[in-house]
PADO-291992 format. One record per residue: x, y, z of N, C-alpha, C, CB in turn; residue in three letters. Coordinates in steps of 0.2 Angstrom, whole numbers, padded with zeros to 4 digits, always signed. Glycine has a CB too. Layout:
XYZXYZXYZXYZala...
This chain:
+0381+0818+0914+0381+0819+0908+0376+0817+0904+0384+0818+0905met+0374+0819+0898+0368+0821+0893+0372+0817+0889+0366+0828+0890asp+0369+0813+0883+0372+0811+0880+0375+0815+0871+0370+0807+0880gly+0375+0819+0873+0378+0824+0869+0385+0820+0863+0381+0832+0875glu+0386+0820+0858+0391+0815+0855+0398+0818+0858+0390+0816+0847ser+0398+0827+0858+0404+0831+0862+0406+0828+0867+0403+0837+0865glu+0399+0827+0871+0399+0825+0878+0405+0820+0877+0391+0822+0881gln+0398+0811+0876+0402+0807+0874+0409+0806+0873+0400+0808+0870val+0412+0811+0867+0417+0808+0865+0423+0811+0870+0417+0809+0857ala+0422+0811+0876+0427+0812+0882+0432+0806+0884+0422+0812+0888ile+0425+0801+0882+0428+0794+0884+0437+0789+0878+0419+0789+0883ile+0436+0798+0871+0440+0794+0865+0448+0796+0870+0440+0801+0856asp+0449+0800+0874+0454+0800+0879+0457+0797+0881+0454+0802+0882glu+0460+0793+0883+0463+0787+0884+0468+0790+0891+0468+0784+0877pro+0469+0797+0889+0472+0801+0894+0470+0801+0902+0472+0807+0892lys+0463+0804+0898+0460+0809+0902+0454+0803+0905+0456+0817+0897leu+0453+0798+0903+0450+0792+0907+0453+0791+0912+0450+0785+0903val+0459+0789+0912+0465+0786+0915+0466+0790+0922+0471+0786+0909glu+0466+0797+0917+0465+0801+0925+0459+0803+0929+0467+0806+0925lys+0451+0802+0928+0447+0799+0929+0447+0794+0934+0446+0798+0924leu+0449+0788+0932+0448+0781+0935+0453+0783+0943+0452+0774+0928asn+0460+0784+0941+0463+0785+0946+0462+0790+0951+0469+0786+0945asn+0458+0794+0949+0453+0800+0956+0449+0795+0958+0448+0808+0954ala+0446+0790+0955+0438+0788+0957+0435+0789+0957+0436+0786+0960lys+0432+0795+0950+0427+0801+0945+0425+0795+0943+0430+0807+0939ile+0418+0789+0943+0413+0788+0939+0410+0792+0932+0410+0788+0944val+0411+0791+0928+0404+0797+0924+0402+0792+0921+0405+0805+0918met+0396+0795+0920+0389+0792+0918+0387+0794+0914+0385+0793+0922ala+0381+0791+0908+0379+0795+0903+0369+0794+0905+0382+0792+0895lys+0367+0799+0906+0356+0800+0909+0355+0796+0905+0350+0808+0909ser+0349+0792+0904+0346+0789+0899+0345+0794+0893+0341+0787+0902pro+0343+0791+0889+0341+0794+0882+0335+0798+0883+0340+0788+0876ala+0336+0803+0877+0329+0806+0877+0325+0809+0885+0325+0801+0874ser+0330+0809+0890+0327+0811+0898+0332+0818+0901+0328+0802+0905cys+0332+0821+0897+0339+0828+0898+0335+0833+0899+0344+0830+0890ser+0327+0832+0898+0323+0839+0902+0320+0836+0910+0314+0843+0895ala+0320+0831+0911+0316+0828+0919+0322+0825+0923+0311+0819+0918ile+0330+0823+0921+0333+0823+0924+0341+0825+0923+0330+0818+0925leu+0342+0830+0920+0346+0834+0921+0346+0840+0926+0348+0836+0915gln+0349+0839+0931+0351+0845+0934+0350+0852+0934+0355+0844+0935pro+0356+0851+0929+0354+0860+0928+0348+0864+0924+0361+0864+0924ser+0346+0859+0919+0339+0861+0916+0335+0861+0922+0336+0855+0911asp+0334+0856+0924+0329+0857+0931+0328+0858+0937+0327+0853+0933val+0334+0862+0939+0337+0864+0944+0336+0873+0942+0345+0861+0945gly+0339+0878+0949+0340+0884+0947+0343+0888+0943+0341+0885+0950pro+0349+0881+0944+0356+0884+0939+0355+0889+0929+0361+0873+0938phe+0354+0881+0925+0350+0888+0920+0346+0892+0918+0350+0889+0917phe+0342+0892+0922+0336+0898+0925+0337+0902+0928+0330+0898+0927lys+0343+0904+0936+0345+0910+0935+0350+0912+0929+0348+0912+0941ala+0351+0908+0926+0359+0910+0919+0355+0915+0916+0362+0903+0912val+0350+0913+0911+0345+0914+0905+0344+0919+0907+0338+0910+0903lys+0340+0921+0914+0336+0928+0916+0341+0932+0920+0330+0927+0920lys+0347+0931+0919+0354+0934+0921+0355+0939+0915+0362+0927+0922thr+0360+0933+0910+0362+0936+0904+0356+0938+0900+0366+0932+0900leu+0350+0941+0901+0344+0943+0896+0343+0950+0899+0336+0938+0896lys+0346+0952+0908+0347+0961+0908+0354+0961+0910+0343+0966+0915his+0360+0959+0906+0365+0960+0908+0368+0965+0903+0368+0954+0909leu+0368+0971+0903+0366+0978+0900+0375+0980+0901+0359+0983+0907asn+0381+0979+0906+0386+0983+0908+0392+0980+0902+0389+0982+0915thr+0397+0983+0905+0402+0978+0902+0409+0976+0908+0405+0982+0893asp+0403+0975+0914+0406+0971+0919+0411+0964+0917+0400+0968+0923ile+0408+0961+0912+0407+0954+0909+0415+0954+0905+0400+0953+0905trp+0417+0960+0904+0423+0959+0899+0430+0958+0903+0424+0965+0895asn+0434+0951+0899+0438+0949+0905+0445+0950+0896+0434+0939+0910asp+0450+0955+0899+0451+0957+0895+0457+0952+0892+0452+0963+0896pro+0460+0945+0898+0464+0941+0897+0460+0935+0894+0467+0939+0903ala+0454+0935+0898+0451+0928+0892+0450+0929+0889+0447+0925+0891thr+0449+0936+0883+0450+0938+0877+0451+0934+0873+0453+0941+0876arg+0458+0939+0874+0467+0937+0873+0464+0930+0871+0474+0937+0881val+0464+0925+0876+0463+0916+0874+0460+0916+0871+0461+0912+0879leu+0453+0919+0869+0447+0916+0864+0450+0919+0858+0438+0918+0866leu+0453+0925+0857+0455+0927+0851+0461+0921+0848+0458+0934+0852gln+0463+0921+0850+0470+0916+0851+0465+0908+0845+0472+0913+0862glu+0460+0906+0850+0458+0902+0848+0453+0900+0843+0457+0902+0852ala+0451+0906+0843+0445+0905+0836+0448+0908+0829+0438+0910+0837phe+0457+0909+0829+0459+0913+0827+0460+0910+0817+0466+0915+0831ala+0459+0901+0820+0460+0896+0816+0453+0894+0813+0464+0891+0819ile+0448+0897+0813+0442+0896+0810+0442+0903+0804+0436+0896+0817his+0438+0901+0799+0437+0907+0794+0431+0908+0795+0438+0907+0786asp+0430+0913+0800+0424+0918+0801+0426+0925+0800+0421+0918+0808phe+0422+0929+0799+0424+0936+0798+0424+0938+0804+0420+0939+0795ser+0430+0943+0805+0430+0947+0811+0423+0952+0814+0434+0951+0809ala+0418+0951+0812+0410+0955+0814+0409+0948+0821+0402+0954+0806ala+0410+0943+0815+0406+0938+0819+0410+0934+0825+0403+0934+0815phe+0419+0934+0822+0422+0932+0828+0421+0938+0837+0431+0931+0824lys+0419+0943+0834+0420+0947+0840+0412+0947+0843+0423+0955+0839thr+0408+0946+0840+0401+0946+0842+0403+0938+0846+0394+0946+0835lys+0405+0931+0842+0407+0926+0846+0409+0925+0854+0412+0924+0843leu+0415+0928+0853+0418+0930+0859+0415+0935+0864+0425+0932+0857ile+0412+0939+0864+0408+0943+0867+0404+0940+0870+0404+0948+0864asn+0399+0934+0867+0393+0929+0870+0397+0925+0873+0387+0924+0866ala+0402+0921+0872+0405+0919+0877+0409+0920+0883+0405+0918+0876val+0411+0926+0880+0414+0929+0887+0408+0932+0894+0418+0937+0885leu+0402+0935+0890+0396+0936+0892+0395+0928+0896+0392+0937+0886lys+0394+0925+0894+0391+0918+0898+0396+0914+0903+0389+0911+0892val+0399+0916+0903+0408+0913+0907+0406+0916+0912+0416+0916+0904asn+0407+0925+0912+0405+0928+0917+0399+0928+0923+0405+0932+0914phe+0393+0925+0919+0387+0923+0923+0387+0916+0925+0380+0924+0919val+0388+0911+0920+0391+0906+0925+0395+0905+0932+0394+0904+0922val+0400+0907+0929+0403+0910+0936+0400+0910+0942+0405+0915+0935gln+0395+0916+0941+0389+0918+0947+0388+0915+0949+0384+0920+0947gly+0385+0910+0947+0379+0907+0950+0384+0898+0951+0371+0908+0944phe+0391+0898+0949+0392+0891+0951+0394+0890+0956+0396+0888+0947asn+0391+0890+0961+0392+0888+0967+0387+0880+0972+0391+0895+0971his+0391+0878+0975+0387+0873+0979+0380+0870+0981+0389+0873+0983arg+0378+0878+0985+0368+0877+0984+0363+0877+0978+0364+0883+0987asp+0368+0882+0974+0363+0879+0968+0363+0874+0963+0361+0884+0965ile+0369+0870+0964+0371+0865+0962+0368+0859+0964+0377+0864+0962ile+0367+0861+0970+0365+0853+0975+0358+0855+0974+0368+0852+0987ser+0354+0860+0973+0346+0860+0974+0344+0858+0965+0342+0869+0977lys+0347+0857+0960+0349+0854+0955+0347+0847+0954+0354+0855+0955gly+0353+0844+0959+0350+0836+0961+0344+0834+0965+0354+0832+0963tyr+0344+0839+0970+0340+0836+0973+0334+0837+0971+0340+0836+0978gln+0332+0841+0966+0325+0842+0963+0324+0836+0957+0323+0849+0960glu+0330+0834+0954+0328+0827+0947+0328+0821+0954+0337+0825+0938ile+0330+0821+0962+0328+0815+0964+0337+0811+0964+0321+0811+0957gly+0341+0813+0960+0347+0810+0963+0350+0811+0966+0350+0809+0961met+0353+0816+0970+0355+0814+0978+0351+0821+0983+0366+0813+0979phe+0351+0818+0987+0351+0812+0990+0345+0809+0986+0351+0812+0998pro+0344+0803+0984+0340+0795+0979+0335+0799+0983+0342+0783+0981tyr+0329+0798+0979+0322+0798+0978+0318+0795+0975+0321+0801+0977asp+0317+0789+0977+0315+0785+0968+0308+0788+0965+0312+0775+0969phe+0302+0790+0971+0299+0792+0971+0299+0798+0966+0298+0792+0976ser+0302+0804+0968+0301+0808+0964+0305+0808+0956+0304+0814+0967arg+0309+0805+0955+0313+0802+0948+0309+0799+0946+0319+0799+0948val+0305+0796+0946+0296+0789+0944+0291+0795+0940+0290+0784+0954ile+0290+0801+0946+0285+0804+0947+0285+0811+0940+0285+0806+0955gly+0293+0810+0936+0293+0816+0933+0292+0811+0926+0301+0821+0934lys+0292+0805+0925+0291+0802+0920+0284+0803+0917+0293+0796+0921cys+0285+0804+0910+0277+0806+0906+0274+0800+0903+0278+0812+0898ile+0279+0792+0906+0275+0790+0905+0266+0789+0910+0279+0786+0903ser+0263+0787+0906+0258+0783+0914+0260+0777+0913+0249+0782+0915lys+0262+0775+0920+0265+0770+0926+0258+0769+0928+0272+0773+0932trp+0256+0761+0930+0252+0759+0937+0254+0760+0942+0251+0754+0938thr+0253+0758+0947+0255+0758+0955+0259+0750+0953+0247+0758+0961leu+0259+0745+0949+0260+0739+0951+0268+0741+0945+0253+0732+0951asn+0267+0744+0943+0272+0744+0939+0279+0747+0941+0270+0748+0934asp+0275+0754+0946+0279+0756+0951+0283+0752+0957+0276+0760+0954val+0279+0749+0959+0283+0743+0964+0285+0739+0960+0279+0739+0968asn+0283+0734+0954+0289+0731+0950+0297+0735+0951+0286+0730+0941met+0297+0741+0947+0302+0743+0948+0308+0743+0952+0301+0746+0948met+0304+0747+0958+0305+0746+0963+0310+0741+0968+0301+0746+0962lys+0306+0736+0969+0308+0728+0968+0313+0728+0966+0304+0724+0964tyr+0315+0727+0960+0319+0723+0956+0326+0730+0955+0314+0720+0949tyr+0323+0735+0957+0332+0740+0957+0336+0739+0959+0334+0746+0960leu+0336+0734+0964+0344+0732+0967+0346+0729+0962+0345+0728+0973pro+0344+0723+0959+0346+0718+0955+0347+0722+0947+0341+0711+0956glu+0343+0728+0945+0345+0732+0941+0351+0736+0944+0340+0736+0939leu+0354+0737+0947+0358+0741+0948+0366+0736+0949+0355+0744+0954thr+0364+0733+0951+0369+0724+0949+0372+0725+0944+0365+0715+0947asn+0367+0724+0939+0367+0723+0933+0372+0731+0928+0358+0723+0932ile+0370+0735+0929+0373+0742+0929+0379+0740+0930+0370+0747+0934phe+0382+0738+0934+0388+0741+0938+0395+0736+0934+0387+0738+0949ile+0390+0729+0933+0394+0722+0931+0393+0724+0923+0390+0714+0933glu+0390+0727+0918+0390+0726+0913+0388+0731+0911+0387+0722+0911lys+0390+0739+0914+0391+0746+0913+0384+0748+0907+0400+0746+0909gly+0379+0745+0909+0372+0746+0906+0367+0742+0906+0371+0747+0900lys+0361+0743+0907+0354+0739+0908+0352+0738+0899+0347+0745+0914val+0351+0734+0895+0347+0733+0890+0340+0731+0890+0350+0730+0888glu+0338+0731+0886+0331+0731+0887+0330+0722+0887+0327+0735+0880asp+0331+0719+0888+0334+0713+0887+0333+0710+0897+0343+0714+0882ala+0337+0714+0900+0341+0715+0907+0332+0715+0909+0347+0724+0908asp+0328+0724+0906+0322+0724+0909+0314+0719+0908+0321+0731+0908met+0316+0716+0901+0311+0712+0898+0312+0706+0904+0312+0711+0888asp+0317+0705+0906+0319+0697+0908+0315+0699+0916+0330+0695+0909arg+0313+0704+0920+0312+0707+0924+0302+0708+0923+0318+0715+0924phe+0299+0709+0918+0293+0710+0917+0291+0718+0915+0291+0708+0921gly+0297+0723+0916+0298+0730+0915+0295+0731+0908+0305+0732+0915ile+0287+0734+0908+0287+0738+0901+0290+0740+0895+0287+0743+0903leu+0293+0740+0890+0295+0746+0886+0292+0749+0882+0299+0746+0883asn+0293+0755+0884+0290+0761+0883+0293+0765+0875+0292+0765+0891arg+0295+0760+0872+0300+0764+0866+0293+0765+0862+0308+0759+0861asn+0292+0758+0860+0287+0759+0855+0280+0763+0856+0285+0754+0854leu+0280+0765+0860+0273+0770+0861+0276+0779+0861+0269+0769+0870glu+0282+0777+0865+0287+0788+0862+0288+0787+0858+0294+0793+0865leu+0294+0783+0856+0299+0784+0850+0298+0778+0844+0307+0782+0854tyr+0291+0775+0844+0290+0771+0839+0296+0768+0835+0286+0776+0835his+0300+0765+0841+0304+0759+0839+0304+0755+0846+0312+0761+0837cys+0307+0747+0845+0306+0741+0850+0311+0742+0854+0306+0734+0847gln+0317+0745+0850+0322+0747+0857+0327+0752+0854+0327+0738+0861thr+0330+0753+0861+0336+0759+0859+0343+0755+0860+0337+0766+0867lys+0343+0750+0862+0350+0746+0863+0353+0747+0855+0350+0736+0867asp+0352+0746+0849+0354+0745+0845+0356+0751+0843+0350+0742+0842his+0356+0757+0847+0356+0764+0842+0364+0767+0845+0347+0771+0844leu+0366+0772+0842+0373+0774+0846+0376+0776+0853+0373+0778+0844thr+0380+0773+0851+0382+0775+0861+0380+0782+0863+0392+0775+0864leu+0379+0786+0860+0376+0794+0862+0368+0793+0863+0377+0801+0855asn+0367+0791+0861+0358+0786+0861+0354+0781+0864+0356+0784+0856arg+0359+0779+0868+0358+0773+0871+0354+0775+0877+0364+0769+0874gln+0352+0772+0881+0350+0771+0889+0354+0774+0895+0350+0764+0890arg+0355+0773+0900+0361+0777+0903+0365+0771+0903+0359+0781+0910ala+0372+0774+0903+0377+0769+0906+0385+0773+0909+0378+0763+0898met+0388+0767+0909+0394+0770+0914+0399+0773+0907+0399+0762+0920leu+0402+0779+0908+0406+0779+0901+0412+0774+0904+0407+0787+0898leu+0413+0776+0911+0421+0773+0911+0423+0765+0912+0424+0775+0917asn+0418+0761+0908+0420+0754+0909+0421+0754+0899+0412+0748+0914tyr+0427+0748+0902+0432+0746+0898+0428+0745+0891+0436+0741+0901ile+0424+0740+0889+0420+0737+0884+0416+0743+0883+0416+0731+0886pro+0410+0748+0885+0408+0755+0883+0414+0757+0879+0406+0760+0889ile+0422+0760+0882+0423+0762+0877+0425+0759+0871+0425+0765+0879ile+0428+0753+0872+0428+0750+0866+0423+0750+0860+0429+0745+0869arg+0417+0747+0861+0412+0751+0860+0411+0755+0854+0413+0755+0865glu+0412+0760+0859+0413+0767+0856+0418+0768+0848+0416+0772+0863arg+0425+0765+0851+0430+0766+0847+0427+0763+0842+0437+0763+0848gln+0426+0756+0843+0423+0752+0835+0417+0756+0830+0418+0745+0837asp+0413+0759+0835+0409+0761+0831+0412+0767+0827+0403+0762+0835phe+0416+0773+0831+0420+0776+0826+0423+0774+0820+0426+0778+0830leu+0429+0769+0822+0430+0766+0815+0429+0764+0812+0433+0763+0813val+0420+0763+0811+0416+0758+0808+0411+0765+0804+0411+0753+0815ala+0412+0769+0807+0408+0776+0804+0414+0778+0801+0404+0783+0809thr+0419+0778+0801+0425+0782+0799+0427+0779+0789+0433+0780+0806ala+0425+0771+0791+0427+0768+0786+0421+0770+0779+0428+0760+0789lys+0413+0770+0783+0410+0770+0778+0409+0778+0775+0406+0765+0780gln+0411+0783+0779+0414+0789+0776+0418+0789+0770+0418+0791+0780arg+0423+0787+0772+0427+0783+0766+0427+0780+0760+0429+0779+0767glu+0421+0775+0760+0418+0773+0757+0415+0777+0752+0416+0769+0761ala+0409+0782+0757+0407+0785+0751+0408+0790+0749+0402+0786+0751arg+0417+0792+0750+0420+0798+0748+0423+0796+0742+0423+0801+0752ala+0424+0786+0741+0428+0785+0734+0422+0783+0732+0436+0781+0733ala+0416+0780+0732+0411+0778+0729+0410+0787+0723+0404+0775+0735ser+0408+0792+0728+0409+0798+0725+0413+0800+0719+0412+0801+0730ala+0418+0799+0721+0424+0801+0719+0425+0797+0709+0431+0798+0726lys+0423+0792+0714+0425+0786+0708+0417+0788+0701+0423+0773+0713arg+0413+0792+0703+0406+0792+0697+0407+0799+0694+0398+0791+0701leu+0409+0803+0700+0414+0811+0697+0417+0806+0691+0422+0817+0705ser+0421+0805+0692+0429+0804+0688+0428+0800+0682+0435+0799+0694asp+0420+0795+0681+0418+0793+0677+0413+0797+0670+0416+0788+0681ile+0411+0801+0675+0407+0807+0672+0410+0811+0668+0404+0812+0678lys+0415+0814+0672+0420+0816+0668+0424+0813+0660+0424+0818+0674asn+0425+0807+0664+0428+0805+0658+0423+0803+0653+0432+0801+0659met+0418+0803+0651+0414+0801+0650+0412+0805+0644+0411+0801+0654glu+0412+0816+0646+0414+0819+0645+0418+0823+0640+0415+0818+0647lys+0422+0821+0642+0429+0821+0637+0429+0818+0632+0434+0818+0640asp+0425+0810+0630+0425+0808+0624+0420+0806+0620+0427+0804+0625ile+0416+0814+0621+0409+0815+0617+0411+0815+0610+0406+0822+0618leu+0417+0816+0609+0415+0819+0601+0419+0812+0597+0420+0829+0599gly+0423+0809+0600+0427+0803+0596+0423+0797+0594+0434+0800+0600leu+0424+0793+0589+0423+0788+0588+0422+0784+0592+0425+0786+0585thr+0416+0779+0592+0416+0773+0596+0421+0769+0596+0410+0770+0595glu+0426+0768+0593+0432+0763+0593+0438+0768+0597+0435+0760+0585glu+0437+0773+0595+0441+0777+0601+0437+0779+0607+0444+0786+0600glu+0430+0779+0608+0429+0780+0614+0431+0775+0620+0425+0781+0614lys+0431+0767+0616+0431+0760+0620+0438+0759+0621+0427+0753+0614glu+0442+0764+0616+0449+0763+0618+0453+0769+0624+0454+0763+0611ala+0449+0774+0624+0449+0776+0630+0447+0775+0637+0449+0779+0630lys+0440+0771+0634+0439+0770+0642+0443+0763+0645+0432+0768+0643arg+0444+0758+0642+0449+0754+0642+0456+0756+0646+0450+0753+0634ala+0458+0762+0645+0463+0766+0646+0462+0768+0653+0463+0772+0640glu+0456+0773+0653+0455+0775+0657+0454+0768+0665+0448+0780+0654phe+0450+0764+0664+0450+0760+0669+0455+0757+0672+0446+0757+0668tyr+0461+0754+0665+0468+0752+0666+0471+0759+0673+0473+0752+0657ala+0471+0766+0672+0475+0766+0673+0472+0768+0681+0479+0771+0669arg+0466+0768+0681+0462+0772+0688+0462+0764+0692+0452+0776+0686thr+0461+0758+0690+0458+0754+0694+0450+0752+0696+0460+0756+0697gly+0448+0757+0694+0440+0757+0691+0438+0748+0690+0440+0763+0681tyr+0434+0746+0690+0428+0741+0686+0424+0743+0683+0423+0738+0691lys+0424+0742+0679+0418+0745+0673+0414+0742+0675+0419+0744+0665pro+0407+0746+0674+0401+0744+0678+0398+0739+0672+0397+0751+0681lys+0396+0734+0674+0395+0728+0670+0388+0728+0667+0397+0721+0675gln+0387+0726+0658+0380+0725+0655+0376+0722+0658+0380+0722+0650lys+0370+0723+0659+0364+0719+0662+0365+0715+0655+0357+0723+0664arg+0360+0707+0658+0361+0703+0654+0352+0707+0649+0363+0694+0658ala+0352+0707+0642+0344+0707+0639+0337+0704+0643+0344+0704+0632pro+0333+0707+0646+0327+0704+0649+0324+0701+0643+0323+0708+0652lys+0320+0695+0643+0320+0690+0640+0312+0694+0639+0322+0683+0644arg+0313+0691+0632+0308+0694+0627+0300+0690+0627+0311+0693+0618thr+0296+0693+0628+0289+0689+0629+0284+0689+0619+0283+0696+0638leu+0288+0682+0619+0282+0680+0613+0274+0677+0615+0285+0675+0608asp+0270+0679+0612+0264+0682+0615+0262+0674+0614+0258+0689+0612val+0262+0674+0607+0257+0667+0603+0262+0661+0605+0256+0668+0593ala+0268+0657+0606+0271+0655+0609+0269+0652+0614+0273+0657+0610thr+0272+0658+0619+0271+0659+0627+0261+0655+0628+0272+0669+0629asp+0259+0659+0625+0249+0658+0628+0249+0649+0626+0241+0665+0620gly+0251+0647+0618+0250+0639+0617+0251+0634+0619+0251+0636+0612phe+0260+0641+0623+0262+0633+0629+0260+0632+0636+0268+0632+0630ala+0256+0638+0640+0253+0638+0644+0245+0633+0642+0254+0645+0645lys+0242+0635+0638+0236+0632+0635+0238+0621+0635+0235+0638+0625thr+0244+0622+0633+0245+0615+0633+0247+0612+0640+0250+0613+0627ala+0253+0614+0644+0253+0614+0650+0246+0612+0653+0255+0619+0652arg+0239+0616+0655+0234+0616+0656+0231+0610+0656+0232+0621+0652lys+0231+0608+0651+0228+0603+0645+0230+0597+0648+0232+0603+0638leu
């Protein structure tokens, strides 16, 4: 899997994760910003063949009435125009037809061979990197790879601190103008095991924190909107009436009125100037 949030979101389904674990299927996320060189479908012949076939697919052999009915039911809940729904359903049917035609072992295996993932080929993987590594850098990474692998299995991911310990250079500053990716959201961090329980908890904590931030922003926006509307409603009233309306509004809504800032200290040039001169003397 790559780091698309929709794909990483699969770990939010406990039942699905349990099924994968029971079947001894381990989900992993490829390193961030590396899909172009480490995604089997992108690098291998699969996507290339699919795109080429789609470009020249002119007949109606792709139409599947049973699947069309399912798609119509799925898209019924969306507020799209009838023309757009038809266009979208046709596109899905075409892609599904072509993908199924190339979804066989040889093409899938070729993609994994191209990136050097399986069978594993360290030279092929490192040779696809866009960074300029010296022979000493490559030999160091190769030497410490078994230890990094153990860390990966034990912690579910490898962080910058782990690489720093072994003297492996950090290219993030050069390529992405940031020191580390460890602090970024889960789907943008480097490679990790998505079945790893702490990773799942980290994802859940992130989602909870994000939801709270979203709620806080929405509440703040509503508060500002309510206050603006209230101020508009009392424009034609006297100052006493305005104060009464404001007091009633804040009591009813529970909002806290904005505290007035203390007036800035005014500078008496003559007095301050004399005092400064006296201090110097």
